ZADOSE-404467 format. One line per 4 residues: number of its first residue (from 1); their letters; for each residue x, y, z of N, C-alpha, C, O. Coordinates in steps of 0.02 Angstrom, whole numbers. Example, Ala and Ser with C-alpha at 12.3 -4.5 7.8 and 13.67 -1.06 7.14 Angstrom:
1 = as = 660 -284 390 615 -225 390 660 -165 390 712 -166 423 | 642 -112 354 684 -53 357 645 2 394 670 57 402
This chain:
1 = xxxx = -2930 -10460 -3573 -2931 -10388 -3587 -2939 -10376 -3662 -2903 -10404 -3703 | -2987 -10334 -3679 -3001 -10323 -3750 -3003 -10249 -3767 -3027 -10230 -3820 | -2978 -10207 -3721 -2978 -10135 -3734 -2917 -10104 -3701 -2879 -10138 -3666 | -2908 -10040 -3712 -2849 -10004 -3686 -2859 -9991 -3611 -2880 -9937 -3591
5 = xxxx = -2843 -10041 -3570 -2850 -10036 -3498 -2780 -10034 -3467 -2730 -10047 -3500 | -2778 -10018 -3402 -2715 -10020 -3365 -2724 -10065 -3304 -2774 -10060 -3268 | -2675 -10108 -3294 -2676 -10155 -3238 -2613 -10149 -3197 -2560 -10130 -3223 | -2618 -10163 -3133 -2559 -10164 -3090 -2522 -10230 -3101 -2552 -10282 -3114
9 = xxxx = -2455 -10226 -3096 -2416 -10288 -3105 -2422 -10334 -3045 -2395 -10390 -3047 | -2455 -10312 -2992 -2463 -10355 -2933 -2527 -10396 -2936 -2538 -10438 -2891 | -2567 -10386 -2986 -2629 -10424 -2990 -2624 -10479 -3043 -2582 -10475 -3088 | -2666 -10528 -3036 -2672 -10580 -3088 -2727 -10558 -3136 -2777 -10530 -3115
13 = xxxx = -2716 -10572 -3199 -2764 -10552 -3250 -2805 -10613 -3272 -2776 -10664 -3291 | -2871 -10606 -3270 -2914 -10660 -3292 -2927 -10651 -3367 -2957 -10602 -3388 | -2903 -10698 -3407 -2915 -10698 -3479 -2974 -10744 -3492 -2974 -10802 -3471 | -3025 -10718 -3526 -3085 -10758 -3539 -3097 -10761 -3615 -3084 -10713 -3651
17 = xxxx = -3124 -10817 -3637 -3139 -10826 -3707 -3199 -10874 -3715 -3218 -10908 -3668 | -3226 -10874 -3774 -3277 -10923 -3793 -3250 -10959 -3854 -3229 -10928 -3902 | -3251 -11025 -3851 -3227 -11065 -3908 -3267 -11130 -3909 -3291 -11154 -3858 | -3272 -11158 -3969 -3304 -11224 -3975 -3260 -11267 -4019 -3222 -11241 -4061
21 = xxxx = -3264 -11333 -4011 -3225 -11380 -4051 -3151 -11371 -4037 -3110 -11373 -4083 | -3132 -11362 -3972 -3062 -11348 -3956 -3025 -11411 -3938 -3054 -11458 -3910 | -2959 -11413 -3956 -2917 -11470 -3938 -2844 -11449 -3945 -2819 -11446 -4001 | -2811 -11434 -3891 -2739 -11422 -3893 -2713 -11416 -3822 -2732 -11456 -3780
25 = xxxx = -2670 -11368 -3808 -2635 -11364 -3744 -2680 -11347 -3684 -2665 -11369 -3629 | -2732 -11309 -3695 -2774 -11289 -3639 -2843 -11319 -3646 -2871 -11321 -3701 | -2871 -11341 -3591 -2941 -11364 -3596 -2986 -11304 -3610 -2969 -11248 -3595 | -3043 -11317 -3638 -3090 -11264 -3655 -3130 -11243 -3594 -3190 -11255 -3590
29 = xxxx = -3096 -11212 -3547 -3130 -11189 -3486 -3158 -11119 -3495 -3203 -11099 -3458 | -3132 -11082 -3543 -3155 -11014 -3555 -3120 -10963 -3511 -3135 -10903 -3515 | -3074 -10986 -3467 -3039 -10941 -3422 -2967 -10965 -3411 -2953 -11024 -3406 | -2923 -10916 -3407 -2853 -10930 -3389 -2829 -10873 -3345 -2840 -10814 -3362
33 = xxxx = -2797 -10888 -3289 -2770 -10837 -3244 -2697 -10827 -3261 -2657 -10874 -3257 | -2679 -10766 -3280 -2611 -10750 -3300 -2580 -10705 -3247 -2607 -10651 -3232 | -2523 -10725 -3219 -2485 -10683 -3173 -2447 -10633 -3215 -2403 -10651 -3254 | -2464 -10569 -3208 -2434 -10518 -3250 -2360 -10510 -3236 -2337 -10522 -3180
37 = xxxx = -2322 -10490 -3287 -2250 -10481 -3278 -2235 -10420 -3233 -2276 -10375 -3228 | -2177 -10421 -3201 -2158 -10367 -3155 -2143 -10302 -3192 -2156 -10248 -3165 | -2117 -10306 -3252 -2099 -10244 -3288 -2160 -10208 -3315 -2211 -10239 -3332 | -2154 -10143 -3318 -2208 -10102 -3345 -2203 -10097 -3420 -2148 -10093 -3447
41 = xxxx = -2259 -10098 -3453 -2261 -10088 -3525 -2333 -10071 -3544 -2380 -10090 -3510 | -2340 -10036 -3599 -2407 -10021 -3625 -2420 -10056 -3691 -2464 -10035 -3728 | -2382 -10108 -3705 -2388 -10141 -3770 -2403 -10215 -3763 -2370 -10257 -3794 | -2453 -10231 -3723 -2473 -10301 -3716 -2539 -10312 -3753 -2583 -10269 -3755
45 = xxxx = -2543 -10371 -3784 -2605 -10396 -3812 -2611 -10469 -3794 -2561 -10502 -3781 | -2672 -10494 -3793 -2683 -10565 -3781 -2708 -10596 -3845 -2750 -10568 -3880 | -2681 -10656 -3860 -2704 -10693 -3918 -2727 -10762 -3894 -2692 -10796 -3857 | -2787 -10782 -3916 -2815 -10847 -3900 -2820 -10886 -3965 -2846 -10861 -4015
49 = xxxx = -2793 -10947 -3965 -2794 -10990 -4025 -2833 -11053 -4009 -2821 -11085 -3958 | -2880 -11070 -4053 -2919 -11132 -4046 -2902 -11178 -4105 -2900 -11156 -4162 | -2890 -11242 -4090 -2874 -11292 -4141 -2921 -11351 -4131 -2928 -11376 -4075 | -2953 -11373 -4186 -2998 -11431 -4180 -2962 -11496 -4195 -2902 -11495 -4209
53 = xxxx = -2997 -11553 -4191 -2966 -11618 -4201 -2936 -11627 -4271 -2889 -11666 -4280 | -2963 -11592 -4319 -2939 -11598 -4388 -2880 -11552 -4401 -2852 -11552 -4456 | -2860 -11512 -4352 -2804 -11466 -4361 -2824 -11397 -4385 -2781 -11355 -4398 | -2889 -11385 -4392 -2912 -11318 -4410 -2899 -11271 -4352 -2908 -11289 -4294
57 = xxxx = -2876 -11211 -4369 -2856 -11164 -4318 -2891 -11097 -4326 -2902 -11074 -4382 | -2908 -11067 -4270 -2939 -11001 -4270 -2909 -10962 -4212 -2890 -10992 -4162 | -2905 -10896 -4219 -2876 -10856 -4165 -2913 -10789 -4158 -2946 -10766 -4204 | -2905 -10760 -4100 -2931 -10692 -4087 -2878 -10656 -4046 -2846 -10685 -4002
61 = xxxx = -2870 -10592 -4060 -2820 -10550 -4027 -2856 -10490 -3996 -2906 -10466 -4023 | -2830 -10467 -3940 -2859 -10407 -3908 -2868 -10352 -3958 -2826 -10343 -4003 | -2922 -10314 -3952 -2936 -10259 -3999 -2887 -10202 -3990 -2874 -10165 -4038 | -2860 -10193 -3930 -2814 -10138 -3917 -2760 -10162 -3869 -2770 -10210 -3832
65 = xxxx = -2703 -10128 -3870 -2651 -10144 -3821 -2674 -10122 -3752 -2711 -10074 -3745 | -2651 -10158 -3701 -2664 -10138 -3633 -2598 -10128 -3597 -2546 -10150 -3621 | -2602 -10095 -3541 -2542 -10073 -3505 -2536 -10112 -3439 -2586 -10126 -3406 | -2474 -10128 -3421 -2458 -10155 -3355 -2414 -10104 -3321 -2361 -10086 -3345
69 = xxxx = -2438 -10080 -3264 -2402 -10027 -3228 -2374 -10054 -3163 -2412 -10072 -3118 | -2309 -10058 -3159 -2275 -10081 -3098 -2232 -10029 -3066 -2193 -10044 -3021 | -2240 -9967 -3088 -2197 -9913 -3062 -2239 -9864 -3020 -2293 -9843 -3041 | -2213 -9846 -2961 -2248 -9795 -2922 -2236 -9726 -2952 -2189 -9716 -2990
73 = xxxx = -2278 -9678 -2934 -2266 -9609 -2956 -2200 -9583 -2928 -2172 -9611 -2881 | -2177 -9528 -2956 -2118 -9494 -2932 -2139 -9423 -2915 -2165 -9387 -2958 | -2128 -9402 -2852 -2147 -9335 -2831 -2088 -9301 -2798 -2043 -9334 -2772 | -2088 -9235 -2800 -2035 -9196 -2768 -2060 -9127 -2753 -2088 -9093 -2796
77 = xxxx = -2051 -9106 -2690 -2068 -9037 -2670 -2013 -8992 -2696 -1954 -9007 -2689 | -2032 -8936 -2728 -1984 -8890 -2758 -1979 -8822 -2723 -1932 -8785 -2735 | -2027 -8805 -2681 -2023 -8740 -2647 -2081 -8730 -2600 -2128 -8770 -2599 | -2078 -8678 -2561 -2029 -8624 -2558 -1975 -8639 -2506 -1980 -8687 -2468
81 = xxxx = -1924 -8597 -2505 -1871 -8603 -2455 -1885 -8556 -2396 -1862 -8568 -2340 | -1923 -8503 -2408 -1944 -8456 -2355 -2016 -8438 -2365 -2042 -8436 -2421 | -2050 -8423 -2309 -2119 -8399 -2311 -2126 -8345 -2258 -2103 -8353 -2202 | -2158 -8289 -2277 -2168 -8233 -2231 -2238 -8233 -2201 -2254 -8189 -2161
85 = xxxx = -2279 -8280 -2220 -2347 -8285 -2196 -2360 -8358 -2176 -2331 -8403 -2206 | -2401 -8370 -2125 -2415 -8439 -2106 -2453 -8479 -2159 -2453 -8540 -2158 | -2485 -8445 -2206 -2519 -8478 -2261 -2478 -8466 -2324 -2469 -8409 -2346 | -2453 -8521 -2353 -2411 -8515 -2412 -2420 -8576 -2457 -2445 -8627 -2436
89 = xxxx = -2398 -8568 -2519 -2405 -8622 -2569 -2341 -8663 -2571 -2286 -8637 -2577 | -2350 -8729 -2566 -2296 -8776 -2574 -2299 -8801 -2647 -2350 -8828 -2668 | -2245 -8791 -2684 -2244 -8811 -2754 -2210 -8879 -2760 -2168 -8898 -2720 | -2231 -8917 -2812 -2203 -8984 -2820 -2208 -9007 -2893 -2245 -8978 -2933
93 = xxxx = -2171 -9060 -2908 -2177 -9096 -2970 -2202 -9166 -2954 -2179 -9196 -2905 | -2247 -9192 -2994 -2273 -9260 -2984 -2289 -9290 -3052 -2322 -9259 -3093 | -2266 -9351 -3062 -2283 -9386 -3124 -2286 -9461 -3111 -2255 -9486 -3064 | -2323 -9496 -3153 -2329 -9568 -3146 -2295 -9600 -3206 -2320 -9598 -3262
97 = xxxx = -2237 -9629 -3194 -2196 -9658 -3248 -2225 -9722 -3277 -2210 -9740 -3334 | -2267 -9756 -3238 -2296 -9819 -3262 -2355 -9810 -3308 -2373 -9857 -3344 | -2384 -9751 -3309 -2436 -9736 -3357 -2508 -9741 -3334 -2554 -9722 -3371 | -2521 -9765 -3273 -2590 -9770 -3250 -2619 -9701 -3234 -2680 -9691 -3237
101 = xxxx = -2576 -9654 -3216 -2598 -9587 -3198 -2604 -9579 -3122 -2616 -9627 -3086 | -2594 -9518 -3100 -2597 -9503 -3028 -2669 -9511 -3002 -2717 -9491 -3035 | -2674 -9539 -2943 -2739 -9544 -2909 -2739 -9503 -2845 -2791 -9478 -2823 | -2679 -9496 -2813 -2676 -9461 -2749 -2606 -9433 -2738 -2556 -9466 -2753
105 = xxxx = -2604 -9372 -2712 -2541 -9341 -2689 -2553 -9317 -2618 -2595 -9274 -2606 | -2514 -9345 -2571 -2519 -9326 -2501 -2457 -9286 -2482 -2402 -9300 -2505 | -2467 -9237 -2438 -2410 -9197 -2415 -2399 -9210 -2341 -2446 -9208 -2300 | -2336 -9223 -2324 -2315 -9235 -2256 -2266 -9180 -2236 -2231 -9152 -2278
109 = xxxx = -2263 -9165 -2171 -2216 -9114 -2148 -2187 -9135 -2081 -2216 -9174 -2043 | -2128 -9107 -2067 -2098 -9110 -2000 -2076 -9039 -1984 -2069 -8997 -2029 | -2065 -9025 -1920 -2049 -8956 -1901 -1989 -8955 -1854 -1983 -8995 -1809 | -1945 -8906 -1867 -1886 -8892 -1826 -1843 -8953 -1814 -1817 -8963 -1758
113 = xxxx = -1833 -8995 -1864 -1787 -9051 -1859 -1815 -9112 -1824 -1780 -9163 -1819 | -1877 -9109 -1799 -1908 -9169 -1769 -1915 -9221 -1824 -1937 -9205 -1879 | -1898 -9283 -1810 -1899 -9337 -1861 -1969 -9366 -1871 -1978 -9410 -1913 | -2019 -9341 -1834 -2087 -9365 -1841 -2120 -9332 -1901 -2120 -9271 -1908
117 = xxxx = -2148 -9373 -1945 -2185 -9348 -2003 -2259 -9344 -1986 -2287 -9389 -1955 | -2291 -9289 -2008 -2363 -9279 -1997 -2396 -9273 -2065 -2373 -9236 -2108 | -2452 -9309 -2074 -2490 -9302 -2136 -2529 -9237 -2132 -2570 -9228 -2087 | -2516 -9192 -2178 -2553 -9128 -2179 -2619 -9136 -2217 -2671 -9111 -2195
121 = xxxx = -2616 -9171 -2274 -2676 -9179 -2313 -2661 -9204 -2383 -2606 -9226 -2398 | -2713 -9202 -2424 -2709 -9227 -2492 -2724 -9170 -2540 -2770 -9131 -2529 | -2686 -9166 -2594 -2698 -9115 -2645 -2751 -9144 -2692 -2736 -9184 -2736 | -2813 -9122 -2684 -2870 -9150 -2720 -2866 -9141 -2796 -2889 -9184 -2834
125 = xxxx = -2836 -9085 -2818 -2834 -9073 -2891 -2772 -9102 -2924 -2765 -9099 -2985 | -2727 -9131 -2884 -2666 -9164 -2910 -2622 -9117 -2951 -2584 -9139 -2993 | -2628 -9053 -2938 -2589 -9003 -2974 -2553 -8958 -2924 -2583 -8936 -2875 | -2490 -8944 -2937 -2452 -8897 -2895 -2480 -8827 -2907 -2499 -8812 -2964
129 = xxxx = -2484 -8785 -2857 -2458 -8792 -2789 -2511 -8820 -2741 -2569 -8830 -2759 | -2488 -8831 -2679 -2530 -8856 -2625 -2530 -8802 -2571 -2477 -8781 -2549 | -2588 -8780 -2549 -2593 -8727 -2498 -2580 -8758 -2430 -2614 -8806 -2410 | -2531 -8730 -2393 -2512 -8754 -2327 -2521 -8699 -2276 -2508 -8641 -2290
133 = xxxx = -2545 -8718 -2216 -2552 -8669 -2162 -2511 -8693 -2102 -2526 -8744 -2072 | -2460 -8655 -2086 -2417 -8670 -2029 -2451 -8647 -1965 -2478 -8592 -1963 | -2448 -8687 -1913 -2478 -8669 -1849 -2433 -8623 -1808 -2456 -8590 -1762 | -2369 -8623 -1825 -2321 -8580 -1790 -2260 -8570 -1835 -2251 -8604 -1885
137 = xxxx = -2220 -8523 -1816 -2158 -8511 -1853 -2109 -8568 -1842 -2114 -8605 -1793 | -2063 -8576 -1888 -2012 -8628 -1881 -1988 -8651 -1949 -2005 -8624 -2001 | -1947 -8702 -1946 -1918 -8731 -2006 -1957 -8795 -2023 -1956 -8843 -1984 | -1991 -8795 -2080 -2034 -8850 -2100 -2000 -8892 -2155 -1975 -8865 -2204
141 = xxxx = -1999 -8958 -2145 -1976 -9004 -2196 -2037 -9035 -2230 -2086 -9052 -2196 | -2034 -9042 -2296 -2091 -9068 -2334 -2072 -9130 -2375 -2016 -9135 -2401 | -2119 -9176 -2380 -2112 -9237 -2420 -2181 -9254 -2448 -2231 -9247 -2414 | -2183 -9277 -2510 -2245 -9299 -2542 -2246 -9374 -2550 -2193 -9406 -2553
145 = xxxx = -2305 -9402 -2552 -2314 -9473 -2569 -2368 -9475 -2624 -2425 -9455 -2613 | -2349 -9501 -2682 -2395 -9508 -2737 -2419 -9580 -2743 -2382 -9627 -2730 | -2482 -9588 -2764 -2512 -9653 -2777 -2545 -9650 -2845 -2579 -9601 -2861 | -2536 -9703 -2886 -2567 -9702 -2952 -2634 -9738 -2951 -2655 -9764 -2900
149 = xxxx = -2667 -9740 -3008 -2735 -9766 -3013 -2741 -9842 -3005 -2796 -9868 -2997 | -2684 -9877 -3008 -2687 -9950 -2997 -2657 -9968 -2929 -2648 -10027 -2915 | -2642 -9918 -2887 -2621 -9932 -2819 -2547 -9930 -2805 -2527 -9938 -2748 | -2505 -9920 -2856 -2433 -9913 -2844 -2422 -9848 -2806 -2451 -9797 -2822
153 = xxxx = -2380 -9852 -2754 -2370 -9794 -2712 -2297 -9786 -2692 -2260 -9836 -2685 | -2276 -9724 -2683 -2211 -9712 -2654 -2213 -9733 -2580 -2267 -9740 -2552 | -2155 -9743 -2550 -2153 -9762 -2480 -2174 -9704 -2436 -2159 -9646 -2450 | -2209 -9721 -2382 -2227 -9671 -2332 -2163 -9649 -2296 -2120 -9691 -2283
157 = xxxx = -2158 -9585 -2279 -2096 -9563 -2245 -2093 -9591 -2174 -2144 -9599 -2140 | -2032 -9606 -2153 -2020 -9628 -2084 -1963 -9586 -2055 -1940 -9539 -2088 | -1940 -9602 -1996 -1890 -9562 -1962 -1825 -9555 -2002 -1788 -9506 -1992 | -1811 -9602 -2046 -1749 -9598 -2085 -1758 -9559 -2151 -1709 -9547 -2186
161 = xxxx = -1819 -9540 -2167 -1833 -9505 -2230 -1814 -9432 -2223 -1834 -9398 -2176 | -1775 -9408 -2272 -1756 -9337 -2273 -1807 -9297 -2312 -1834 -9321 -2361 | -1821 -9236 -2290 -1868 -9194 -2327 -1841 -9178 -2396 -1780 -9175 -2407 | -1887 -9166 -2443 -1866 -9142 -2509 -1840 -9071 -2503 -1794 -9052 -2540
165 = xxxx = -1868 -9033 -2458 -1850 -8963 -2451 -1865 -8940 -2380 -1910 -8965 -2347 | -1827 -8891 -2357 -1840 -8858 -2293 -1863 -8787 -2308 -1836 -8754 -2352 | -1915 -8765 -2272 -1942 -8698 -2281 -1944 -8663 -2213 -1972 -8690 -2165 | -1914 -8605 -2209 -1916 -8566 -2148 -1977 -8520 -2151 -1981 -8477 -2195
169 = xxxx = -2025 -8530 -2104 -2084 -8488 -2101 -2075 -8441 -2042 -2073 -8462 -1984 | -2070 -8376 -2059 -2061 -8325 -2007 -2105 -8265 -2027 -2089 -8229 -2074 | -2160 -8256 -1991 -2207 -8202 -2008 -2199 -8142 -1962 -2236 -8093 -1968 | -2151 -8144 -1916 -2141 -8088 -1869 -2086 -8043 -1896 -2030 -8064 -1908
173 = xxxx = -2104 -7980 -1904 -2056 -7931 -1928 -2006 -7916 -1873 -2024 -7915 -1814 | -1944 -7904 -1891 -1895 -7886 -1839 -1912 -7817 -1811 -1941 -7775 -1845 | -1893 -7806 -1749 -1902 -7740 -1719 -1836 -7703 -1722 -1782 -7733 -1715 | -1842 -7639 -1732 -1782 -7597 -1735 -1800 -7532 -1701 -1855 -7505 -1709
177 = xxxx = -1752 -7506 -1664 -1763 -7443 -1630 -1698 -7404 -1633 -1645 -7427 -1613 | -1704 -7345 -1659 -1647 -7300 -1662 -1635 -7274 -1591 -1679 -7244 -1561 | -1575 -7285 -1564 -1561 -7266 -1495 -1524 -7201 -1488 -1526 -7170 -1435 | -1490 -7179 -1540 -1456 -7115 -1535 -1444 -7087 -1604 -1445 -7122 -1654
181 = xxxx = -1434 -7023 -1603 -1419 -6989 -1666 -1368 -6936 -1650 -1383 -6889 -1613 | -1310 -6941 -1675 -1256 -6894 -1661 -1228 -6866 -1726 -1220 -6902 -1775 | -1215 -6805 -1724 -1182 -6775 -1782 -1108 -6781 -1778 -1081 -6797 -1725 | -1072 -6770 -1832 -1000 -6779 -1831 -963 -6715 -1818 -901 -6715 -1816
């Protein structure tokens, strides 16, 4: 790596170089596979050192630091708690702590306490809010799953996953009828 790139900590990094008159710890193959560290950081550089038989030494260092991202994004639905229309905006916060940047935000929902999660869709612009259309009235639970540009992802929701928020969608106005009017 010789520029400001971002790599996942789950991949191996191929370090390549060109050297002549080399003699030391590594054979002059021009390639070394490095298993990246588990921790995330944006302050890595690679240095290659060549030493000849006479002890002369030369080195080259990456032109820029590169980043190793081992952290999934963090997302959270923040609202709403009530909706009076079947079409409403779901607001959320999403950030990628590892630094690669968000690549995908998916919204999942469950309805009326059913533990089954349904994928509603993906927020293409990666910006809150997300437009949701309820097919019927009820109590909707919402959960997001974020994925970053190097593939780190939050866990998909399962039956044990609790919603970030519950939203009651009720678009039917109550009926009221005055049945009597009496004076005092």
